[in-house]
N, C-alpha and C positions, 0 to 999 in steps of 0.2 A: 787136828787135819781137818784143809782147809780143804774146797772146790777141786779142781786141779784145771788144767781147762783141758777140753780137746784138743786131742794131737793131730801137729797140720795132714801130718804124716793119715791120720788114717779117716782123715774129713774130702784130700786126695782121694783116695780110693772104696769113697762110698760112693761121691760123686763122678767117678771114673765109671764104675764098671760097666760091661757088656751085656746087657740083657738080651736071652736066648728063648722065641716062645720055644715055650715049655708042652701047653697044651689048651683045647681049650674050652670052656665050658660053658653048662650050661645050666643055671639057678632061678630059681626063683626071690624076688625081694619086693622090698620098700622104698622108695630115691625120698633121704632125709633132705638133702640139699645137692642144687644146681650152680655151678658156677660156671655161666655162663660167660667172661670175663677166658678163665685160660680153661674152655670148654672143658670141664668135668663136671664131674656128680659122684656125691658116695650113697652109695647103697647097702643096705642092712638085708642081707643077707639070709634063705629059714636052715640054710644046710656053711656048714662052717668050710670056707677057701682052705687048702692046700696047706696053707699055714699057720691052720688052727684057730685064724679070726672070723664073726662075720662080718664087720662090717667092713669096707673099701674105696677108696675113691676110684674111680673108673675113668681111663682120659678116651675125651671121644676126636675122633681127627678130620669129625668128615662136618660139617656148618651146620648140613640137613635137617642131621640123625639128630640133631643140639635144640634146630628146632621146635623138631619133630616128641623131641623128648618133654621138652617143658607146653607143650601146646598140650600135648598128654594128660599128664602130671597135674596140671592144674587147669583142666576142667570138670574133677571135684571139689567140692572139698576135703568127700575122705580119701585117705591114700591109696587108694590103687596100688593093683598087687602086680605085675610086671617078671615078666622070661626075658632074662638075658644070657647075651651068648655072646663069652666077650673070654678075647684071646689070656693064660696066662703067662706073664713073661721073668724067665728068672732068672737072679746071676750069682754066684757063689762067695762069697770073704773066703781071701788069706787065711791058713791056721792063727797065725799071727794078729790079723782082727779079729776077730771068736773068738783067742784066748785075751786076748788087749778088756774087750767087752765085756765081757762075761766074767776078765777079774776086778775090771773098776766101774762095772756097771752093772749085775750079780745079773745080767741081761742074754743071753743065751741067742745068739743070731746067725743062722746056718748060710741061708740066702738073703738075697732079696726080693719081692715079688714088686709087679708088676701089671697094672689091668686096664685090657683095651679095649672097652666097648665093641663086641661086631655089628648085635644087632640089636631088637628088645622088641614086646610085641607086652598088651596090659593081656590081661588076662581078666576073664567077663566075670 
């Protein structure tokens, strides 16, 4: 049995979902990577996110915040710990999409999540 191609209808559904703000969280964690080109930061949190993972990419919409977090992160050789306040955006998939992912990829995915940084502070 060859690997089947990811269906267009599913790719379209995933790429066109409408994210809605579900909550605002404040968690502590460490920066793993900063992508200045895409205004994103990868963070490892001390506690799990709503979907169970502890590593997530936060989108940064304000260029000043991106510069500030980059400056703070680069001040020391140690991995500084930060307190992050961020918006959790959530979108549901159709039952058809959930079923397809479960049957063909053994993936249980009820919702898609996106995270947007609101503010951060360095923990001393």
